[in-house]
C-alpha positions as CSV (number, residue, x, y, z in Angstrom):
1,M,-137.6,41.1,-82.2
2,F,-135.0,39.7,-84.2
3,P,-133.2,40.6,-87.4
4,T,-134.2,38.2,-90.4
5,P,-131.1,36.2,-90.9
6,P,-129.1,35.7,-94.3
7,L,-130.4,33.8,-96.5
8,E,-127.5,31.4,-97.2
9,L,-128.7,30.3,-93.4
10,L,-132.2,29.8,-94.3
11,T,-131.4,27.5,-96.8
12,C,-129.7,25.0,-94.8
13,A,-131.3,21.8,-94.0
14,S,-131.0,22.1,-90.0
15,A,-130.4,24.8,-87.5
16,A,-127.2,23.1,-86.8
17,A,-126.0,23.3,-90.1
18,A,-127.4,27.1,-90.2
19,N,-125.4,27.8,-87.1
20,T,-122.1,26.0,-88.3
21,L,-122.0,28.4,-91.5
22,A,-122.6,31.3,-89.4
23,R,-119.8,30.6,-87.6
24,E,-117.7,29.9,-90.5
25,H,-118.4,33.3,-91.9
26,G,-117.9,35.4,-88.7
27,W,-121.9,35.9,-88.5
28,P,-124.1,35.8,-85.4
29,G,-125.9,32.6,-85.3
30,I,-129.7,31.8,-86.0
31,S,-131.9,31.0,-83.0
32,A,-134.5,28.2,-83.1
33,Q,-137.0,30.6,-83.4
34,A,-136.0,32.1,-86.6
35,F,-134.9,28.9,-88.1
36,G,-138.8,27.6,-87.5
37,L,-139.9,30.7,-89.6
38,K,-137.6,29.8,-92.7
39,K,-140.5,28.8,-94.8
40,Q,-142.6,31.8,-94.4
41,I,-139.7,33.9,-94.5
42,L,-138.4,32.4,-97.8
43,A,-142.1,32.6,-99.1
44,V,-142.0,36.6,-98.1
45,E,-138.8,37.3,-99.6
46,E,-139.7,35.7,-102.8
47,V,-142.8,38.0,-103.0
48,A,-141.1,40.7,-101.8
49,A,-138.4,40.6,-104.4
50,G,-141.2,40.8,-107.1
51,D,-143.2,43.7,-105.2
52,E,-141.5,47.0,-104.8
53,R,-145.0,47.4,-102.0
54,V,-143.8,45.2,-99.5
55,W,-141.8,46.3,-96.8
56,E,-141.2,44.8,-93.4
57,V,-142.4,46.2,-90.1
58,H,-142.2,45.2,-86.6
59,P,-144.9,46.6,-84.2
60,E,-142.5,46.8,-81.0
61,V,-139.9,48.9,-83.3
62,S,-142.3,51.0,-84.9
63,F,-144.1,52.0,-81.4
64,A,-140.5,52.9,-79.8
65,E,-140.1,54.9,-83.1
66,A,-143.7,56.8,-82.2
67,N,-142.5,57.2,-78.5
68,G,-139.2,59.3,-79.5
69,R,-137.2,56.1,-80.3
70,V,-137.7,55.1,-76.5
71,P,-138.5,51.5,-75.8
72,L,-141.9,51.0,-74.2
73,A,-141.7,50.1,-70.5
74,W,-144.5,47.5,-70.4
75,S,-145.7,44.7,-72.5
76,K,-148.2,45.1,-74.8
77,F,-150.2,42.2,-73.4
78,S,-150.5,44.1,-70.1
79,W,-153.2,46.8,-69.1
80,S,-150.4,49.7,-68.6
81,G,-148.7,48.3,-71.9
82,A,-152.2,48.7,-73.8
83,A,-153.0,52.0,-72.2
84,L,-149.4,53.4,-73.0
85,R,-149.9,52.0,-77.1
86,R,-153.2,54.1,-77.3
87,R,-151.7,57.0,-76.1
88,I,-148.6,56.8,-78.3
89,L,-151.1,56.2,-81.2
90,E,-153.1,59.4,-80.0
91,S,-150.3,61.5,-79.9
92,H,-149.7,60.9,-83.7
93,G,-153.5,61.7,-84.1
94,I,-154.5,58.1,-84.3
95,A,-157.6,57.5,-82.2
96,L,-159.0,54.0,-82.2
97,P,-162.7,54.1,-81.1
98,D,-164.0,51.8,-77.6
99,D,-166.2,50.0,-80.2
100,L,-164.4,48.2,-83.5
101,G,-167.5,46.8,-84.5
102,P,-167.1,43.0,-85.5
103,A,-163.0,44.0,-85.5
104,G,-163.4,44.4,-81.7
105,Q,-163.4,40.7,-81.4
106,A,-159.7,41.0,-82.2
107,D,-157.2,40.4,-79.5
108,V,-156.2,43.7,-77.8
109,P,-152.6,43.3,-78.8
110,D,-153.7,42.4,-82.5
111,V,-155.5,45.5,-82.7
112,L,-152.5,47.9,-81.4
113,D,-150.1,46.0,-83.8
114,A,-152.0,46.5,-86.7
115,T,-152.5,50.4,-86.1
116,I,-149.0,51.1,-85.8
117,A,-148.2,48.8,-88.6
118,A,-150.7,51.3,-90.6
119,W,-148.7,54.3,-89.0
120,S,-145.4,53.0,-90.4
121,A,-146.9,52.2,-93.8
122,H,-148.3,55.4,-94.0
123,R,-144.4,56.8,-93.4
124,I,-143.1,54.3,-96.1
125,G,-145.4,55.8,-98.4
126,S,-145.0,59.6,-97.6
127,G,-141.1,58.9,-97.8
128,V,-140.4,59.4,-93.8
129,R,-139.2,56.1,-93.6
130,E,-136.3,55.1,-91.6
131,S,-134.4,51.3,-91.8
132,L,-133.2,49.3,-88.7
133,P,-130.2,48.8,-89.2
134,A,-129.7,52.3,-90.6
135,G,-129.1,52.8,-94.6
136,A,-130.2,49.3,-95.4
137,E,-132.0,48.1,-98.4
138,R,-136.0,47.8,-98.6
139,I,-135.5,44.0,-98.4
140,G,-133.7,42.4,-95.0
141,A,-134.3,45.7,-93.0
142,I,-137.4,46.4,-90.7
143,W,-138.8,49.9,-91.5
144,R,-140.2,52.3,-89.0
């Protein structure tokens, strides 16, 4: 998980230019991975600015929240990690059936991620949401 970089960095022509600007402002630099997502981030930014229903969540942050703010010990790609995530969901009253019908063709980590994202969406809609970092605005934070 990485935070969304400041808009000023995403509008730079290259990652090198973005990192130069970041150093000038005393900001953390931008990873190649984050800079590579700039087109998608900027597209979502525009939609989010105009639609208050759009909130950013991250499955691993949400699973940690659902697990009492304890990061998970195993990768979601491992047997133990998938089992742990199902137990966490079940502890919040969300039982995934063994047969998901046509949706059962999806990869296990994708099903788990979508389910915990729905858990976070319910928290957001219920007003029980919390931001990462704490005290942040709707845009530019990850919500759990």
